[in-house]
Phi, psi and omega in degrees: 000134180296151179301320181294326178295316178300316179299316182290324176302316180289310185299318184262007178051049184293334177300317178293319184295313177084004175210157182270184185288351177261001177091004178280131178279158177211156177255331182230136182299340177293344177281345182288148180238139180308319185291348175270356185244007184225167169271120182303147180306319182296337180264345185299310181295317181300325182267002179072033184253009180104199188260340189238197177288141176227156174278000000 
């Protein structure tokens, strides 16, 4: 699991929540994927969020 994924699991208390930001449920945080926890780079500019990945 990527360091940023671990940080986000802790920061957003995803274990308590039981689902990721795309609405997928999980039983173990190892099932989480980084791309379900960020705004994709391709969407950042379109949404006015800058050039890279954002939380």
